[in-house]
C-alpha positions as CSV (number, residue, x, y, z in Angstrom):
1,M,-22.4,8.0,27.3
2,R,-25.2,9.3,25.1
3,A,-22.8,11.7,23.5
4,V,-20.4,8.9,22.7
5,F,-23.2,6.8,21.3
6,L,-24.4,9.7,19.1
7,L,-20.8,10.2,17.8
8,F,-20.5,6.5,17.0
9,V,-23.8,6.6,15.0
10,Y,-22.6,9.8,13.2
11,L,-19.3,8.1,12.2
12,L,-21.1,5.0,10.9
13,S,-23.4,7.2,8.9
14,A,-20.4,9.2,7.5
15,C,-18.7,6.0,6.4
16,S,-21.8,4.5,4.8
17,S,-22.3,7.7,2.8
18,M,-18.8,7.4,1.4
19,T,-19.9,5.1,-1.5
20,P,-17.2,3.6,-3.8
21,E,-18.1,6.3,-6.4
22,V,-17.6,9.1,-3.9
23,R,-14.3,7.6,-2.9
24,R,-13.2,7.3,-6.5
25,N,-14.2,10.9,-7.2
26,R,-12.3,12.1,-4.2
27,A,-9.1,10.3,-5.4
28,D,-9.7,11.8,-8.9
29,A,-9.9,15.3,-7.4
30,L,-6.7,14.8,-5.4
31,A,-4.9,13.6,-8.5
32,F,-6.3,16.3,-10.9
33,A,-5.3,19.0,-8.5
34,K,-1.7,17.9,-9.1
35,S,-2.2,17.3,-12.8
36,W,-2.2,13.5,-12.5
37,Q,-4.5,11.3,-14.5
38,P,-6.2,8.0,-13.8
39,L,-5.3,4.8,-15.6
40,R,-6.8,1.3,-15.7
41,L,-4.3,-1.5,-16.1
42,S,-5.6,-4.9,-17.2
43,T,-3.8,-8.0,-15.9
44,H,-4.5,-11.7,-16.0
45,N,-6.6,-11.7,-12.8
46,F,-7.7,-8.1,-12.2
47,V,-8.0,-4.6,-13.6
48,L,-5.9,-2.3,-11.4
49,A,-6.3,1.4,-11.0
50,A,-3.3,3.7,-11.2
51,Y,-2.6,7.4,-11.3
52,V,0.3,9.0,-13.2
53,P,1.4,12.6,-14.0
54,A,0.2,14.1,-17.2
55,P,2.1,13.9,-19.4
56,I,4.3,11.0,-18.6
57,K,8.0,11.8,-19.0
58,A,10.5,9.0,-19.6
59,S,12.8,8.2,-16.7
60,K,15.5,5.6,-16.0
61,V,14.2,5.2,-12.4
62,L,10.5,5.0,-11.5
63,T,9.1,5.2,-8.0
64,I,5.8,3.4,-7.6
65,Y,3.6,4.0,-4.5
66,I,1.3,1.0,-3.6
67,E,-1.9,1.6,-1.6
68,G,-2.8,0.0,1.7
69,D,-5.6,-2.4,2.4
70,G,-8.3,0.3,2.2
71,L,-11.8,-0.4,3.5
72,A,-11.3,-4.2,3.8
73,W,-13.6,-4.5,6.8
74,L,-16.6,-2.5,8.1
75,N,-16.0,-3.9,11.6
76,R,-14.3,-6.8,13.3
77,E,-16.9,-9.3,12.0
78,Q,-18.2,-7.8,8.7
79,S,-16.1,-7.5,5.5
80,S,-16.6,-4.6,3.1
81,D,-18.0,-5.2,-0.4
82,D,-15.5,-2.7,-1.9
83,P,-12.0,-2.1,-0.6
84,T,-11.6,1.4,-2.1
85,P,-9.9,3.5,0.7
86,L,-11.7,6.1,2.6
87,Q,-8.4,7.9,3.0
88,P,-5.9,7.2,0.1
89,I,-2.7,7.8,2.1
90,A,-0.4,6.2,-0.5
91,L,-1.9,8.4,-3.2
92,Q,-1.4,11.5,-1.1
93,L,2.2,10.4,-0.5
94,A,2.8,9.9,-4.3
95,L,1.4,13.3,-5.1
96,Q,4.1,14.9,-3.0
97,H,6.9,13.0,-4.7
98,V,9.5,15.4,-6.1
99,Q,12.6,13.3,-6.6
100,G,12.3,11.9,-10.1
101,A,9.4,10.2,-11.8
102,A,6.6,8.6,-9.7
103,A,3.3,6.7,-10.2
104,Y,0.6,5.3,-7.9
105,L,-0.8,1.8,-8.0
106,A,-4.0,0.8,-6.2
107,R,-4.7,-2.7,-4.9
108,P,-7.0,-5.1,-6.7
109,C,-10.6,-4.0,-6.8
110,Q,-9.9,-0.5,-5.4
111,Y,-11.1,2.5,-7.5
112,V,-12.6,0.4,-10.3
113,S,-16.1,0.6,-11.6
114,D,-18.5,-2.4,-11.7
115,L,-17.4,-3.0,-15.3
116,D,-13.8,-3.6,-14.2
117,R,-14.4,-5.7,-11.1
118,R,-13.2,-8.9,-12.8
119,G,-11.9,-11.3,-10.2
120,C,-13.1,-9.2,-7.3
121,D,-13.9,-11.9,-4.7
122,V,-14.0,-10.6,-1.2
123,S,-11.2,-13.0,-0.1
124,Y,-8.8,-10.8,-2.1
125,W,-9.0,-8.0,0.4
126,T,-9.5,-10.2,3.5
127,D,-7.6,-13.4,4.1
128,R,-6.1,-13.7,0.6
129,R,-5.1,-10.0,0.3
130,F,-1.4,-11.1,-0.3
131,A,-2.2,-14.2,-2.3
132,P,-0.1,-15.1,-5.4
133,P,-2.8,-13.8,-7.9
134,V,-2.7,-10.4,-6.1
135,I,1.1,-10.2,-6.2
136,D,1.3,-11.4,-9.8
137,A,-1.3,-8.8,-10.9
138,S,0.5,-6.0,-9.1
139,S,3.8,-7.1,-10.8
140,Q,2.1,-7.2,-14.2
141,A,0.7,-3.7,-13.7
142,I,4.2,-2.5,-12.6
143,D,5.5,-4.0,-15.9
144,E,3.1,-1.8,-17.8
145,L,4.0,1.4,-15.8
146,K,7.7,0.7,-16.3
147,R,7.1,0.3,-20.0
148,R,5.2,3.6,-20.2
149,Y,8.0,5.5,-18.4
150,E,10.7,3.6,-20.3
151,A,12.3,2.9,-17.0
152,D,15.2,0.5,-16.2
153,A,14.9,0.4,-12.4
154,L,12.2,0.6,-9.8
155,V,11.8,2.0,-6.3
156,L,8.7,0.6,-4.6
157,V,7.0,2.4,-1.7
158,G,4.2,0.6,0.1
159,Y,1.8,1.9,2.8
160,S,0.3,-0.5,5.3
161,G,-0.7,-3.7,3.5
162,G,0.8,-2.1,0.4
163,G,4.1,-2.5,2.1
164,A,3.6,-6.3,2.1
165,V,2.7,-6.2,-1.6
166,A,5.7,-4.0,-2.4
167,A,8.0,-6.4,-0.5
168,L,6.6,-9.5,-2.2
169,V,6.7,-8.0,-5.6
170,A,10.3,-6.9,-5.0
171,A,11.2,-10.5,-4.0
172,G,10.1,-11.8,-7.4
173,R,11.8,-9.2,-9.6
174,H,15.4,-8.2,-10.4
175,D,14.8,-4.5,-11.2
176,V,13.9,-3.1,-7.8
177,V,16.8,-1.1,-6.4
178,R,15.0,0.3,-3.3
179,L,12.1,-0.8,-1.1
180,V,10.5,1.7,1.3
181,T,7.5,0.9,3.5
182,V,5.3,3.2,5.6
183,A,3.6,1.4,8.5
184,G,4.0,-1.8,6.4
185,N,2.5,-5.1,7.4
186,L,5.8,-7.0,6.8
187,D,5.0,-10.1,8.9
188,H,1.3,-10.8,8.8
189,R,1.7,-14.0,10.8
190,F,3.1,-12.1,13.7
191,W,0.5,-9.4,13.2
192,T,-2.5,-11.7,13.3
193,V,-1.2,-13.3,16.5
194,L,-0.6,-9.9,18.0
195,H,-4.1,-8.7,17.4
196,R,-5.8,-12.2,17.9
197,V,-7.4,-12.1,14.5
198,T,-8.0,-14.8,12.0
199,P,-4.8,-15.8,10.1
200,L,-4.4,-14.6,6.5
201,T,-4.6,-18.1,5.1
202,G,-3.8,-18.1,1.4
203,S,-1.6,-15.1,1.7
204,L,2.2,-15.0,1.1
205,N,4.2,-13.5,4.0
206,P,6.9,-11.0,3.3
207,A,9.0,-12.2,6.2
208,D,9.3,-15.6,4.5
209,A,10.8,-13.9,1.4
210,W,13.8,-12.4,3.3
211,N,16.3,-14.4,1.4
212,S,15.2,-12.9,-1.9
213,L,15.1,-9.4,-0.4
214,Q,18.4,-9.3,1.4
215,G,20.2,-7.8,-1.5
216,I,17.8,-4.9,-1.9
217,S,18.3,-1.5,-0.2
218,Q,15.5,-1.0,2.3
219,L,14.0,1.5,4.7
220,H,10.9,0.8,6.8
221,F,9.1,3.6,8.6
222,V,6.8,2.9,11.6
223,G,4.9,5.2,13.9
224,S,5.7,5.2,17.6
225,A,2.0,5.6,18.3
226,D,0.8,3.0,15.8
227,V,-1.2,0.3,17.6
228,N,-2.0,-1.5,14.3
229,I,1.4,-2.0,12.7
230,T,3.5,-1.7,15.8
231,P,7.3,-1.5,15.8
232,E,7.3,-5.1,16.9
233,V,5.6,-6.2,13.7
234,V,8.4,-4.6,11.6
235,S,11.0,-5.9,14.0
236,A,9.7,-9.5,13.5
237,Y,10.4,-9.0,9.7
238,L,13.8,-7.6,10.3
239,S,14.8,-10.4,12.6
240,R,14.6,-12.9,9.8
241,F,17.6,-11.3,8.1
242,P,21.2,-12.1,9.0
243,I,22.7,-9.1,10.9
244,A,24.9,-8.1,8.0
245,Y,21.9,-7.7,5.7
246,R,19.3,-6.5,8.2
247,P,17.3,-3.6,6.8
248,E,16.9,-0.3,8.5
249,M,13.8,0.6,10.5
250,Q,13.0,4.2,11.5
251,V,10.5,4.8,14.3
252,V,8.8,8.2,13.7
253,P,7.7,9.9,16.9
254,N,4.0,11.0,17.5
255,V,2.7,9.2,14.4
256,D,0.1,6.5,14.4
257,H,-1.2,4.3,11.5
258,S,-2.8,7.1,9.5
259,C,-1.7,10.4,11.1
260,C,0.4,12.1,10.1
261,W,2.4,10.4,7.4
262,V,1.2,12.8,4.6
263,K,2.1,15.9,6.7
264,Q,5.6,14.6,7.4
265,W,6.4,13.0,4.0
266,T,8.4,15.8,2.6
267,K,10.8,15.6,5.5
268,L,10.8,11.8,5.6
269,S,11.5,11.6,1.9
270,L,15.0,13.0,2.5
271,H,15.7,9.7,4.3
272,A,13.6,7.5,2.0
273,F,15.3,8.6,-1.2
274,P,18.9,9.5,-0.4
């Protein structure tokens, strides 16, 4: 028991040492290693961080990867004061993209300095993480990325809570030709009941937008060992669609919520982007 306690203390210490600046620097290093550069995109409600290849090359179709919820909570009771991810999984997926042009988009208040934290109320990464201002800001940032790439069509890829954002953004646009999620929280109402946590009041629910999404090609990956976003969460979303328009779900063996999507992404991409 003493060994377990010491490990717990060590992990808490490691997390506390990962300041927002350290997390930003880590993401910058991952991006620079692949010759990607950071951007800051100003929207009505927030400044959103993005990473793009340097230089940007025009492309008719642009794939945009949207990050997960990040460090939204320190524990079950205490919210974080900065949601920048400890492990930027969507960024690592984006950096492996090889089939056409790609960009990465963070969630509001992730990877931004104190000067760019306009609108950063803690509710926007807790109960209002999928609120209309969040979805609107994400769509505005996507407009700017689309303009820079001179793109006509979009493929959206969302990891975890970024899957919900991707779906809700797609539901409000007419230029999304493909929606891919990885461990995506596609029915947060089902998810909060499943885990007996406080409902995400003020957040839009992707499952409620099924009618606007049924004409979009979709693929939803979920890990067989994921105890956070279980296959049942994704199935709850799929069940809202008429059978003729029901999207595809692929359960990936021996994968949980974080491990090992990055390792398997090259292989999974063959299915994600046919």
